[in-house]
KEROMI-452088 format. One record per atom (N, C-alpha, C): residue number from 1; residue in one letter; atom name; x, y negated, z negated. Coordinates in steps of 0.001 Angstrom, whole numbers. Example, Ala and Ser with C-alpha at 12.3 -4.5 7.8 and 13.67 -1.06 7.14 Angstrom:
! residues 2
   k r  a      px      py      pz
   1 a  N   13190    5690   -7800
   1 a CA   12300    4500   -7800
   1 a  C   13200    3300   -7800
   2 s  N   12850    2250   -7080
   2 s CA   13670    1060   -7140
   2 s  C   12900     -30   -7870
! end
This chain:
! residues 254
   k r  a      px      py      pz
   1 m  N  125098  -81781  -89315
   1 m CA  124418  -82148  -90553
   1 m  C  125012  -81404  -91748
   2 r  N  125318  -80125  -91543
   2 r CA  125879  -79336  -92640
   2 r  C  127206  -79926  -93107
   3 t  N  128035  -80376  -92154
   3 t CA  129318  -80979  -92509
   3 t  C  129108  -82248  -93326
   4 r  N  128107  -83005  -92954
   4 r CA  127802  -84247  -93682
   4 r  C  127338  -83942  -95101
   5 y  N  126496  -82935  -95260
   5 y CA  126076  -82521  -96598
   5 y  C  127284  -82098  -97439
   6 l  N  128173  -81320  -96848
   6 l CA  129347  -80847  -97584
   6 l  C  130230  -82010  -98024
   7 d  N  130377  -83002  -97159
   7 d CA  131179  -84171  -97505
   7 d  C  130542  -84925  -98670
   8 i  N  129229  -85105  -98628
   8 i CA  128524  -85765  -99733
   8 i  C  128697  -84975 -101024
   9 d  N  128598  -83653 -100933
   9 d CA  128744  -82808 -102121
   9 d  C  130145  -82937 -102713
  10 d  N  131161  -82894 -101863
  10 d CA  132545  -82992 -102347
  10 d  C  132804  -84344 -103002
  11 r  N  132335  -85406 -102372
  11 r CA  132563  -86742 -102919
  11 r  C  131772  -86952 -104221
  12 t  N  130603  -86376 -104292
  12 t CA  129804  -86478 -105512
  12 t  C  130501  -85771 -106671
  13 q  N  131072  -84608 -106392
  13 q CA  131797  -83881 -107434
  13 q  C  133036  -84651 -107871
  14 d  N  133765  -85236 -106912
  14 d CA  134945  -86040 -107246
  14 d  C  134557  -87231 -108117
  15 l  N  133448  -87873 -107785
  15 l CA  132999  -89024 -108573
  15 l  C  132615  -88589 -109985
  16 a  N  131943  -87461 -110098
  16 a CA  131571  -86956 -111422
  16 a  C  132817  -86704 -112273
  17 d  N  133859  -86173 -111658
  17 d CA  135126  -85936 -112368
  17 d  C  135732  -87257 -112838
  18 r  N  135696  -88270 -111976
  18 r CA  136255  -89576 -112338
  18 r  C  135447  -90210 -113469
  19 m  N  134137  -90046 -113433
  19 m CA  133294  -90618 -114486
  19 m  C  133578  -89970 -115842
  20 r  N  133812  -88667 -115819
  20 r CA  134155  -87983 -117080
  20 r  C  135528  -88429 -117586
  21 a  N  136446  -88658 -116675
  21 a CA  137804  -89036 -117049
  21 a  C  137903  -90492 -117505
  22 e  N  137027  -91353 -116986
  22 e CA  137066  -92783 -117294
  22 e  C  135671  -93254 -117732
  23 p  N  135226  -92855 -118919
  23 p CA  133852  -93169 -119338
  23 p  C  133558  -94662 -119446
  24 d  N  134559  -95481 -119777
  24 d CA  134323  -96923 -119877
  24 d  C  134052  -97532 -118503
  25 i  N  134799  -97085 -117500
  25 i CA  134559  -97567 -116132
  25 i  C  133205  -97056 -115653
  26 a  N  132915  -95804 -115984
  26 a CA  131629  -95220 -115592
  26 a  C  130475  -96016 -116189
  27 h  N  130613  -96438 -117443
  27 h CA  129556  -97213 -118108
  27 h  C  129313  -98523 -117364
  28 d  N  130398  -99224 -117014
  28 d CA  130257 -100496 -116303
  28 d  C  129644 -100291 -114922
  29 f  N  130089  -99245 -114248
  29 f CA  129536  -98974 -112917
  29 f  C  128048  -98653 -113004
  30 n  N  127677  -97807 -113964
  30 n CA  126269  -97401 -114078
  30 n  C  125361  -98586 -114370
  31 r  N  125848  -99531 -115162
  31 r CA  125027 -100717 -115446
  31 r  C  124815 -101536 -114175
  32 k  N  125886 -101759 -113425
  32 k CA  125760 -102517 -112177
  32 k  C  124869 -101773 -111181
  33 y  N  124999 -100455 -111164
  33 y CA  124214  -99662 -110236
  33 y  C  122732  -99723 -110607
  34 e  N  122455  -99727 -111906
  34 e CA  121070  -99818 -112377
  34 e  C  120444 -101149 -111960
  35 l  N  121211 -102229 -112078
  35 l CA  120720 -103541 -111662
  35 l  C  120443 -103560 -110163
  36 s  N  121344 -102950 -109404
  36 s CA  121155 -102880 -107952
  36 s  C  119918 -102066 -107610
  37 w  N  119737 -100961 -108299
  37 w CA  118568 -100096 -108083
  37 w  C  117278 -100884 -108314
  38 m  N  117217 -101600 -109431
  38 m CA  116020 -102370 -109750
  38 m  C  115795 -103490 -108738
  39 y  N  116865 -104154 -108350
  39 y CA  116724 -105261 -107398
  39 y  C  116160 -104769 -106068
  40 h  N  116786 -103752 -105497
  40 h CA  116388 -103294 -104168
  40 h  C  115044 -102571 -104181
  41 e  N  114717 -101880 -105282
  41 e CA  113405 -101252 -105398
  41 e  C  112300 -102279 -105195
  42 n  N  112458 -103419 -105841
  42 n CA  111438 -104453 -105747
  42 n  C  111526 -105234 -104443
  43 a  N  112738 -105434 -103946
  43 a CA  112887 -106142 -102679
  43 a  C  112237 -105365 -101533
  44 l  N  112282 -104027 -101602
  44 l CA  111592 -103216 -100592
  44 l  C  110091 -103477 -100619
  45 e  N  109578 -103849 -101791
  45 e CA  108152 -104142 -101936
  45 e  C  107841 -105609 -101641
  46 g  N  108870 -106367 -101260
  46 g CA  108662 -107768 -100925
  46 g  C  108776 -108717 -102099
  47 v  N  109299 -108241 -103239
  47 v CA  109443 -109078 -104437
  47 v  C  110928 -109179 -104780
  48 v  N  111447 -110391 -104801
  48 v CA  112868 -110597 -105080
  48 v  C  113017 -111224 -106464
  49 y  N  113763 -110543 -107331
  49 y CA  113997 -111035 -108680
  49 y  C  115390 -111639 -108792
  50 s  N  115527 -112605 -109682
  50 s CA  116820 -113253 -109907
  50 s  C  117705 -112376 -110777
  51 s  N  118987 -112670 -110789
  51 s CA  119915 -111922 -111641
  51 s  C  119565 -112110 -113110
  52 q  N  119063 -113309 -113476
  52 q CA  118658 -113557 -114861
  52 q  C  117516 -112629 -115259
  53 e  N  116517 -112504 -114404
  53 e CA  115374 -111642 -114700
  53 e  C  115805 -110185 -114807
  54 l  N  116693 -109760 -113921
  54 l CA  117167 -108374 -113939
  54 l  C  117961 -108082 -115209
  55 e  N  118841 -108999 -115589
  55 e CA  119645 -108806 -116793
  55 e  C  118764 -108761 -118036
  56 l  N  117791 -109661 -118113
  56 l CA  116893 -109684 -119267
  56 l  C  116113 -108385 -119396
  57 a  N  115771 -107803 -118267
  57 a CA  114968 -106579 -118275
  57 a  C  115716 -105406 -118903
  58 l  N  117042 -105463 -118883
  58 l CA  117835 -104378 -119457
  58 l  C  118150 -104598 -120930
  59 e  N  117806 -105772 -121441
  59 e CA  118081 -106083 -122838
  59 e  C  116901 -105686 -123718
  60 p  N  117118 -105560 -125039
  60 p CA  115990 -105291 -125941
  60 p  C  114946 -106388 -125803
  61 p  N  113669 -106077 -126001
  61 p CA  112616 -107090 -125854
  61 p  C  112881 -108321 -126724
  62 v  N  112736 -109488 -126109
  62 v CA  112908 -110758 -126812
  62 v  C  111788 -111687 -126384
  63 l  N  111613 -112769 -127137
  63 l CA  110652 -113790 -126722
  63 l  C  111212 -114470 -125481
  64 a  N  110448 -114458 -124408
  64 a CA  110920 -115026 -123148
  64 a  C  110027 -116177 -122731
  65 e  N  110546 -116974 -121800
  65 e CA  109725 -118044 -121238
  65 e  C  108467 -117434 -120619
  66 v  N  107387 -118198 -120699
  66 v CA  106125 -117715 -120135
  66 v  C  106293 -117408 -118655
  67 s  N  107105 -118215 -117964
  67 s CA  107297 -118020 -116521
  67 s  C  107976 -116699 -116208
  68 l  N  108677 -116129 -117180
  68 l CA  109368 -114855 -116960
  68 l  C  108555 -113660 -117444
  69 a  N  107485 -113897 -118178
  69 a CA  106782 -112803 -118844
  69 a  C  106289 -111740 -117875
  70 h  N  105648 -112145 -116788
  70 h CA  105112 -111176 -115824
  70 h  C  106245 -110385 -115179
  71 a  N  107294 -111094 -114764
  71 a CA  108429 -110434 -114123
  71 a  C  109092 -109437 -115062
  72 l  N  109250 -109827 -116334
  72 l CA  109896 -108932 -117286
  72 l  C  109067 -107681 -117540
  73 k  N  107752 -107847 -117589
  73 k CA  106893 -106687 -117794
  73 k  C  107035 -105705 -116626
  74 e  N  107034 -106232 -115405
  74 e CA  107212 -105390 -114211
  74 e  C  108558 -104674 -114255
  75 l  N  109604 -105442 -114521
  75 l CA  110957 -104883 -114485
  75 l  C  111199 -103902 -115625
  76 r  N  110662 -104201 -116789
  76 r CA  110848 -103269 -117904
  76 r  C  110089 -101972 -117662
  77 n  N  108934 -102067 -117018
  77 n CA  108231 -100839 -116636
  77 n  C  109068 -100039 -115644
  78 d  N  109679 -100745 -114686
  78 d CA  110561 -100065 -113729
  78 d  C  111684  -99335 -114465
  79 k  N  112294 -100029 -115424
  79 k CA  113420  -99448 -116166
  79 k  C  112970  -98228 -116963
  80 i  N  111817  -98320 -117613
  80 i CA  111308  -97184 -118384
  80 i  C  111038  -95994 -117460
  81 a  N  110488  -96260 -116279
  81 a CA  110215  -95189 -115319
  81 a  C  111510  -94570 -114805
  82 m  N  112514  -95395 -114552
  82 m CA  113811  -94871 -114107
  82 m  C  114436  -93997 -115190
  83 d  N  114351  -94461 -116437
  83 d CA  114875  -93658 -117545
  83 d  C  114098  -92342 -117654
  84 a  N  112800  -92402 -117401
  84 a CA  111973  -91193 -117493
  84 a  C  112395  -90149 -116458
  85 v  N  112699  -90579 -115234
  85 v CA  113105  -89585 -114231
  85 v  C  114496  -89034 -114556
  86 r  N  115329  -89839 -115195
  86 r CA  116637  -89314 -115629
  86 r  C  116441  -88210 -116676
  87 v  N  115527  -88430 -117588
  87 v CA  115241  -87419 -118611
  87 v  C  114664  -86162 -117963
  88 e  N  113696  -86338 -117074
  88 e CA  113102  -85193 -116380
  88 e  C  114161  -84408 -115618
  89 a  N  115106  -85128 -115008
  89 a CA  116117  -84498 -114168
  89 a  C  117102  -83638 -114956
  90 k  N  117145  -83811 -116264
  90 k CA  118035  -82972 -117073
  90 k  C  117571  -81523 -117091
  91 n  N  116300  -81323 -116816
  91 n CA  115766  -79970 -116667
  91 n  C  116013  -79516 -115230
  92 k  N  116928  -78605 -115035
  92 k CA  117322  -78197 -113683
  92 k  C  116195  -77494 -112928
  93 k  N  115143  -77122 -113645
  93 k CA  114009  -76471 -112989
  93 k  C  112842  -77435 -112770
  94 v  N  113069  -78718 -113033
  94 v CA  111981  -79682 -112899
  94 v  C  111477  -79704 -111460
  95 r  N  110174  -79886 -111306
  95 r CA  109600  -79974 -109965
  95 r  C  108518  -81042 -109961
  96 v  N  108141  -81448 -108778
  96 v CA  107076  -82434 -108627
  96 v  C  105744  -81768 -108970
  97 n  N  104976  -82388 -109836
  97 n CA  103638  -81881 -110157
  97 n  C  102714  -83055 -110450
  98 l  N  101422  -82787 -110489
  98 l CA  100451  -83870 -110635
  98 l  C  100561  -84601 -111976
  99 p  N  100725  -83888 -113116
  99 p CA  100875  -84629 -114378
  99 p  C  102064  -85594 -114356
 100 l  N  103189  -85167 -113721
 100 l CA  104350  -86042 -113642
 100 l  C  104053  -87254 -112766
 101 v  N  103408  -87028 -111630
 101 v CA  103039  -88130 -110741
 101 v  C  102208  -89163 -111498
 102 k  N  101207  -88690 -112225
 102 k CA  100321  -89603 -112944
 102 k  C  101045  -90299 -114098
 103 k  N  101910  -89572 -114768
 103 k CA  102679  -90165 -115873
 103 k  C  103562  -91309 -115371
 104 l  N  104267  -91085 -114270
 104 l CA  105150  -92117 -113728
 104 l  C  104348  -93305 -113207
 105 y  N  103220  -93025 -112579
 105 y CA  102380  -94117 -112096
 105 y  C  101928  -94997 -113261
 106 e  N  101478  -94379 -114327
 106 e CA  100982  -95141 -115473
 106 e  C  102119  -95849 -116206
 107 t  N  103321  -95314 -116127
 107 t CA  104488  -96000 -116691
 107 t  C  104771  -97279 -115905
 108 l  N  104738  -97191 -114598
 108 l CA  104974  -98367 -113752
 108 l  C  103901  -99439 -113959
 109 g  N  102680  -99008 -114243
 109 g CA  101579  -99956 -114361
 109 g  C  101192 -100329 -115774
 110 a  N  101950  -99870 -116756
 110 a CA  101595 -100131 -118157
 110 a  C  101451 -101632 -118428
 111 g  N  100326 -101997 -119050
 111 g CA  100099 -103393 -119392
 111 g  C   99401 -104197 -118311
 112 f  N   99133 -103569 -117163
 112 f CA   98425 -104240 -116078
 112 f  C   97076 -103549 -115887
 113 d  N   96013 -104304 -116041
 113 d CA   94669 -103714 -116064
 113 d  C   94350 -102871 -114835
 114 n  N   94785 -103309 -113657
 114 n CA   94414 -102602 -112429
 114 n  C   95359 -101468 -112064
 115 r  N   96387 -101214 -112936
 115 r CA   97368 -100189 -112599
 115 r  C   97693  -99261 -113756
 116 s  N   96977  -99367 -114844
 116 s CA   97350  -98612 -116044
 116 s  C   96767  -97205 -116081
 117 v  N   95826  -96901 -115198
 117 v CA   95217  -95571 -115136
 117 v  C   95437  -94987 -113750
 118 a  N   95878  -93734 -113698
 118 a CA   96259  -93104 -112425
 118 a  C   95045  -92534 -111693
 119 d  N   94212  -93430 -111213
 119 d CA   93081  -93022 -110373
 119 d  C   93470  -93188 -108905
 120 f  N   93201  -92175 -108098
 120 f CA   93513  -92273 -106678
 120 f  C   92698  -93403 -106054
 121 r  N   93279  -94017 -105019
 121 r CA   92554  -95108 -104345
 121 r  C   91262  -94565 -103708
 122 k  N   90306  -95456 -103591
 122 k CA   88991  -95069 -103066
 122 k  C   88650  -95796 -101771
 123 d  N   89652  -96488 -101215
 123 d CA   89410  -97187  -99954
 123 d  C   90672  -97169  -99101
 124 m  N   90557  -97735  -97917
 124 m CA   91701  -97890  -97018
 124 m  C   92093  -99368  -97062
 125 p  N   93076  -99719  -97879
 125 p CA   93417 -101141  -98053
 125 p  C   93822 -101799  -96738
 126 l  N   93209 -102945  -96462
 126 l CA   93510 -103652  -95218
 126 l  C   94823 -104403  -95312
 127 h  N   95116 -104928  -96491
 127 h CA   96327 -105730  -96677
 127 h  C   97274 -104977  -97613
 128 r  N   98329 -104470  -97053
 128 r CA   99313 -103743  -97858
 128 r  C  100681 -103918  -97233
 129 a  N  101720 -103653  -98025
 129 a CA  103080 -103862  -97539
 129 a  C  103455 -102877  -96436
 130 y  N  102980 -101631  -96560
 130 y CA  103350 -100590  -95604
 130 y  C  102292 -100492  -94507
 131 f  N  102724 -100218  -93292
 131 f CA  101791 -100235  -92174
 131 f  C  101699  -98900  -91438
 132 h  N  102221  -97821  -92025
 132 h CA  102087  -96509  -91399
 132 h  C  100695  -95934  -91726
 133 d  N  100320  -94894  -90998
 133 d CA   99030  -94252  -91257
 133 d  C   99067  -93538  -92608
 134 i  N   97982  -93658  -93356
 134 i CA   97899  -93009  -94669
 134 i  C   96620  -92179  -94740
 135 a  N   96593  -91278  -95713
 135 a CA   95451  -90362  -95842
 135 a  C   94164  -91111  -96186
 136 h  N   93071  -90616  -95648
 136 h CA   91764  -91141  -96041
 136 h  C   91534  -90778  -97505
 137 p  N   90855  -91642  -98257
 137 p CA   90632  -91357  -99689
 137 p  C   90071  -89969  -99974
 138 t  N   89223  -89455  -99093
 138 t CA   88633  -88133  -99335
 138 t  C   89651  -87006  -99173
 139 k  N   90799  -87311  -98576
 139 k CA   91830  -86296  -98318
 139 k  C   93021  -86390  -99276
 140 i  N   93023  -87405 -100134
 140 i CA   94195  -87633 -100985
 140 i  C   94488  -86440 -101884
 141 a  N   93514  -85985 -102641
 141 a CA   93743  -84887 -103590
 141 a  C   94218  -83628 -102865
 142 y  N   93602  -83327 -101736
 142 y CA   93977  -82125 -100976
 142 y  C   95397  -82248 -100432
 143 n  N   95718  -83385  -99792
 143 n CA   97042  -83549  -99185
 143 n  C   98150  -83629 -100235
 144 l  N   97867  -84277 -101353
 144 l CA   98867  -84329 -102419
 144 l  C   99074  -82940 -103008
 145 g  N   98004  -82187 -103138
 145 g CA   98127  -80804 -103616
 145 g  C   98974  -79950 -102686
 146 k  N   98796  -80136 -101380
 146 k CA   99607  -79401 -100412
 146 k  C  101091  -79746 -100559
 147 l  N  101386  -81026 -100739
 147 l CA  102780  -81453 -100905
 147 l  C  103371  -80840 -102168
 148 i  N  102639  -80884 -103251
 148 i CA  103113  -80322 -104517
 148 i  C  103345  -78819 -104389
 149 d  N  102425  -78121 -103730
 149 d CA  102598  -76681 -103509
 149 d  C  103843  -76406 -102680
 150 f  N  104076  -77232 -101659
 150 f CA  105257  -77050 -100807
 150 f  C  106543  -77226 -101610
 151 c  N  106525  -78163 -102554
 151 c CA  107713  -78400 -103386
 151 c  C  108041  -77209 -104277
 152 d  N  107097  -76313 -104427
 152 d CA  107306  -75125 -105246
 152 d  C  107506  -73871 -104393
 153 s  N  107708  -74070 -103091
 153 s CA  107802  -72937 -102167
 153 s  C  109238  -72451 -102012
 154 a  N  109371  -71222 -101531
 154 a CA  110704  -70652 -101278
 154 a  C  111416  -71443 -100192
 155 e  N  110673  -71883  -99170
 155 e CA  111295  -72662  -98095
 155 e  C  111897  -73950  -98635
 156 f  N  111153  -74663  -99459
 156 f CA  111638  -75936 -100019
 156 f  C  112925  -75724 -100800
 157 r  N  113001  -74632 -101537
 157 r CA  114188  -74371 -102373
 157 r  C  115430  -74067 -101546
 158 t  N  115267  -73726 -100265
 158 t CA  116444  -73481  -99415
 158 t  C  117061  -74779  -98910
 159 y  N  116350  -75900  -99022
 159 y CA  116840  -77169  -98485
 159 y  C  117929  -77760  -99367
 160 h  N  118820  -78506  -98736
 160 h CA  119789  -79310  -99482
 160 h  C  119016  -80351 -100295
 161 p  N  119517  -80746 -101478
 161 p CA  118784  -81719 -102306
 161 p  C  118421  -83016 -101592
 162 v  N  119279  -83498 -100701
 162 v CA  118950  -84724  -99964
 162 v  C  117734  -84491  -99070
 163 k  N  117678  -83327  -98443
 163 k CA  116517  -83005  -97605
 163 k  C  115277  -82806  -98464
 164 q  N  115417  -82166  -99617
 164 q CA  114284  -82022 -100531
 164 q  C  113739  -83404 -100916
 165 a  N  114646  -84303 -101288
 165 a CA  114241  -85649 -101706
 165 a  C  113532  -86383 -100577
 166 s  N  114053  -86249  -99381
 166 s CA  113450  -86918  -98226
 166 s  C  112072  -86352  -97906
 167 k  N  111938  -85027  -97998
 167 k CA  110638  -84387  -97742
 167 k  C  109584  -84894  -98731
 168 v  N  109958  -84976 -100005
 168 v CA  109029  -85459 -101021
 168 v  C  108674  -86919 -100764
 169 h  N  109689  -87706 -100520
 169 h CA  109520  -89144 -100284
 169 h  C  108590  -89399  -99095
 170 h  N  108885  -88788  -97970
 170 h CA  108102  -88988  -96750
 170 h  C  106681  -88447  -96922
 171 g  N  106572  -87230  -97469
 171 g CA  105259  -86621  -97638
 171 g  C  104371  -87420  -98572
 172 f  N  104939  -87931  -99655
 172 f CA  104160  -88705 -100613
 172 f  C  103652  -89994  -99974
 173 m  N  104480  -90611  -99144
 173 m CA  104071  -91863  -98512
 173 m  C  103003  -91650  -97448
 174 q  N  102950  -90461  -96864
 174 q CA  101867  -90178  -95919
 174 q  C  100532  -90035  -96654
 175 v  N  100583  -89543  -97878
 175 v CA   99367  -89452  -98696
 175 v  C   99003  -90838  -99239
 176 y  N   99998  -91525  -99796
 176 y CA   99821  -92879 -100337
 176 y  C   98638  -92895 -101319
 177 p  N   98763  -92156 -102413
 177 p CA   97601  -91934 -103287
 177 p  C   97092  -93152 -104046
 178 f  N   97971  -94149 -104261
 178 f CA   97581  -95308 -105056
 178 f  C   97761  -96590 -104241
 179 t  N   96845  -97515 -104405
 179 t CA   96954  -98779 -103675
 179 t  C   98209  -99534 -104074
 180 e  N   98555  -99496 -105357
 180 e CA   99759 -100156 -105869
 180 e  C  100799  -99114 -106280
 181 n  N  102048  -99437 -106042
 181 n CA  103200  -98675 -106551
 181 n  C  103403  -97286 -105938
 182 s  N  102706  -96949 -104855
 182 s CA  102975  -95652 -104223
 182 s  C  104405  -95579 -103688
 183 g  N  104919  -96699 -103157
 183 g CA  106290  -96716 -102644
 183 g  C  107309  -96487 -103750
 184 k  N  107158  -97224 -104843
 184 k CA  108075  -97040 -105976
 184 k  C  108008  -95608 -106489
 185 l  N  106801  -95084 -106550
 185 l CA  106610  -93738 -107081
 185 l  C  107253  -92694 -106181
 186 a  N  107110  -92844 -104866
 186 a CA  107735  -91911 -103923
 186 a  C  109244  -91899 -104098
 187 r  N  109824  -93062 -104275
 187 r CA  111285  -93148 -104418
 187 r  C  111750  -92628 -105777
 188 l  N  110949  -92827 -106813
 188 l CA  111287  -92253 -108122
 188 l  C  111315  -90724 -108060
 189 l  N  110316  -90136 -107419
 189 l CA  110257  -88671 -107308
 189 l  C  111444  -88137 -106508
 190 a  N  111778  -88831 -105425
 190 a CA  112933  -88424 -104621
 190 a  C  114215  -88510 -105435
 191 n  N  114358  -89587 -106193
 191 n CA  115587  -89760 -106977
 191 n  C  115656  -88798 -108154
 192 m  N  114525  -88385 -108676
 192 m CA  114540  -87354 -109716
 192 m  C  115186  -86079 -109185
 193 i  N  114862  -85723 -107943
 193 i CA  115450  -84523 -107332
 193 i  C  116953  -84695 -107159
 194 l  N  117380  -85858 -106695
 194 l CA  118812  -86102 -106521
 194 l  C  119540  -86089 -107859
 195 l  N  118984  -86751 -108866
 195 l CA  119606  -86783 -110189
 195 l  C  119695  -85385 -110792
 196 r  N  118662  -84591 -110587
 196 r CA  118649  -83214 -111100
 196 r  C  119856  -82432 -110612
 197 d  N  120275  -82714 -109375
 197 d CA  121393  -81962 -108787
 197 d  C  122707  -82723 -108825
 198 g  N  122774  -83786 -109646
 198 g CA  124045  -84444 -109905
 198 g  C  124414  -85569 -108965
 199 y  N  123483  -86015 -108124
 199 y CA  123776  -87098 -107181
 199 y  C  123398  -88442 -107787
 200 l  N  123979  -89503 -107243
 200 l CA  123543  -90835 -107607
 200 l  C  122130  -91073 -107063
 201 p  N  121355  -91920 -107729
 201 p CA  120063  -92286 -107141
 201 p  C  120281  -92923 -105768
 202 c  N  119374  -92656 -104868
 202 c CA  119440  -93220 -103521
 202 c  C  118813  -94610 -103545
 203 i  N  119627  -95635 -103250
 203 i CA  119131  -97005 -103212
 203 i  C  119067  -97453 -101753
 204 i  N  117866  -97634 -101245
 204 i CA  117692  -98162  -99890
 204 i  C  117697  -99679  -99999
 205 h  N  118653 -100322  -99356
 205 h CA  118849 -101752  -99533
 205 h  C  117796 -102568  -98790
 206 a  N  117544 -103746  -99333
 206 a CA  116529 -104630  -98759
 206 a  C  116813 -104970  -97307
 207 i  N  118087 -105025  -96940
 207 i CA  118439 -105344  -95556
 207 i  C  117898 -104300  -94583
 208 d  N  117650 -103094  -95098
 208 d CA  117114 -102002  -94263
 208 d  C  115604 -101844  -94420
 209 r  N  114963 -102856  -94993
 209 r CA  113527 -102751  -95289
 209 r  C  112699 -102429  -94042
 210 q  N  112933 -103157  -92935
 210 q CA  112133 -102927  -91745
 210 q  C  112381 -101536  -91172
 211 k  N  113647 -101137  -91156
 211 k CA  113996  -99797  -90648
 211 k  C  113355  -98716  -91521
 212 y  N  113337  -98957  -92815
 212 y CA  112711  -98022  -93749
 212 y  C  111215  -97913  -93475
 213 y  N  110543  -99047  -93340
 213 y CA  109112  -99040  -93052
 213 y  C  108814  -98299  -91754
 214 e  N  109639  -98557  -90733
 214 e CA  109429  -97896  -89441
 214 e  C  109598  -96382  -89562
 215 s  N  110530  -95942  -90420
 215 s CA  110792  -94504  -90554
 215 s  C  109579  -93755  -91093
 216 l  N  108727  -94452  -91815
 216 l CA  107545  -93803  -92387
 216 l  C  106485  -93519  -91322
 217 r  N  106637  -94146  -90168
 217 r CA  105725  -93895  -89051
 217 r  C  106250  -92783  -88141
 218 l  N  107449  -92313  -88437
 218 l CA  108133  -91343  -87592
 218 l  C  108303  -90022  -88339
 219 p  N  108784  -88974  -87669
 219 p CA  109050  -87711  -88377
 219 p  C  110020  -87909  -89537
 220 e  N  109939  -87015  -90506
 220 e CA  110718  -87128  -91752
 220 e  C  112217  -87262  -91530
 221 a  N  112742  -86690  -90457
 221 a CA  114190  -86727  -90212
 221 a  C  114730  -88154  -90128
 222 q  N  113909  -89088  -89665
 222 q CA  114358  -90476  -89567
 222 q  C  114577  -91084  -90952
 223 l  N  113678  -90814  -91869
 223 l CA  113852  -91277  -93246
 223 l  C  115051  -90592  -93885
 224 r  N  115235  -89318  -93596
 224 r CA  116373  -88584  -94162
 224 r  C  117695  -89222  -93740
 225 e  N  117766  -89681  -92498
 225 e CA  118977  -90342  -92014
 225 e  C  119248  -91622  -92818
 226 i  N  118199  -92389  -93070
 226 i CA  118344  -93616  -93860
 226 i  C  118791  -93278  -95278
 227 m  N  118228  -92235  -95851
 227 m CA  118595  -91846  -97207
 227 m  C  120029  -91343  -97281
 228 m  N  120458  -90600  -96277
 228 m CA  121843  -90125  -96273
 228 m  C  122818  -91289  -96152
 229 d  N  122474  -92268  -95317
 229 d CA  123308  -93470  -95218
 229 d  C  123403  -94161  -96574
 230 a  N  122271  -94232  -97285
 230 a CA  122250  -94889  -98590
 230 a  C  123082  -94122  -99619
 231 v  N  123001  -92797  -99591
 231 v CA  123790  -91973 -100508
 231 v  C  125279  -92167 -100240
 232 e  N  125662  -92180  -98974
 232 e CA  127077  -92383  -98613
 232 e  C  127544  -93790  -98984
 233 n  N  126684  -94773  -98808
 233 n CA  127026  -96143  -99188
 233 n  C  127245  -96247 -100695
 234 a  N  126410  -95559 -101457
 234 a CA  126570  -95554 -102918
 234 a  C  127914  -94949 -103320
 235 l  N  128286  -93872 -102662
 235 l CA  129572  -93243 -102955
 235 l  C  130729  -94166 -102586
 236 d  N  130616  -94841 -101447
 236 d CA  131640  -95815 -101048
 236 d  C  131815  -96872 -102133
 237 n  N  130701  -97420 -102604
 237 n CA  130754  -98484 -103611
 237 n  C  131307  -97986 -104943
 238 a  N  130920  -96765 -105315
 238 a CA  131420  -96203 -106573
 238 a  C  132924  -95973 -106508
 239 e  N  133378  -95396 -105417
 239 e CA  134823  -95135 -105256
 239 e  C  135617  -96438 -105270
 240 k  N  135106  -97460 -104589
 240 k CA  135783  -98757 -104559
 240 k  C  135797  -99389 -105942
 241 f  N  134687  -99272 -106672
 241 f CA  134616  -99843 -108014
 241 f  C  135690  -99229 -108903
 242 f  N  135795  -97920 -108921
 242 f CA  136810  -97247 -109741
 242 f  C  138214  -97638 -109292
 243 d  N  138454  -97634 -107989
 243 d CA  139780  -97979 -107471
 243 d  C  140180  -99404 -107854
 244 d  N  139243 -100338 -107735
 244 d CA  139545 -101742 -108031
 244 d  C  139836 -101950 -109511
 245 v  N  139040 -101316 -110381
 245 v CA  139257 -101478 -111823
 245 v  C  140615 -100895 -112220
 246 i  N  140935  -99735 -111720
 246 i CA  142214  -99096 -112057
 246 i  C  143383  -99915 -111522
 247 a  N  143240 -100454 -110294
 247 a CA  144302 -101291 -109719
 247 a  C  144503 -102551 -110556
 248 d  N  143414 -103167 -111013
 248 d CA  143517 -104363 -111846
 248 d  C  144204 -104046 -113177
 249 r  N  143899 -102913 -113736
 249 r CA  144532 -102509 -115003
 249 r  C  146040 -102329 -114819
 250 r  N  146424 -101731 -113706
 250 r CA  147862 -101526 -113452
 250 r  C  148592 -102840 -113281
 251 k  N  147943 -103794 -112617
 251 k CA  148558 -105113 -112441
 251 k  C  148727 -105796 -113783
 252 a  N  147686 -105692 -114623
 252 a CA  147736 -106334 -115931
 252 a  C  148793 -105728 -116841
 253 a  N  149102 -104444 -116604
 253 a CA  150078 -103746 -117458
 253 a  C  151515 -104032 -117074
 254 r  N  151722 -104644 -115916
 254 r CA  153110 -104910 -115468
 254 r  C  153743 -106043 -116251
! end
């Protein structure tokens, strides 16, 4: 595992160097990566958006077809929340805390009556996307507090950032504090930790949706394996993107 972490660290540093050296390529890659992040985030929740809807969500607000209005509101909230974790991650001492959890939840639910206030769920929802065991409503505040305290512990700080992100992600999903958007919120918190330490956001692809759901019923190490695969896949795609653009430029210059 240590060797795998070191390889991820080395490749992440190499990619950061390439992004600084080729800011125009980095800009194009980041836009495509953002679209992929938004697409797969929602696909994990069982909602598939079109490329048109995703592209519109990244543009300044415009008058849209009524049929797109709901989708755009959801996607723009996602984008605002993603931007928020990027801002938070600029503080190298940022940590998971309750005000941040509630702020991100309310960002995701802005404009939707049943999701605009960060009140913990008060029941055990019978119909939900995730099927792992979750905390009883009377235990939510206590269990979430324990997770937050752990994130501020000396032990947590010894973990590699990928392991930190996985611990937060898995632990938050076991609490499942909100009936809606707990999955998105868990992944945002995990990605804030990765971004803080210079990694690409971890995008778990829709094709791995069932494996991802199953990992939440198992010990945290299973989810960590899925996240590490996703981080390595992101690096593969980034390296290929840079290589292909540079190769095309050389061909055009001949």
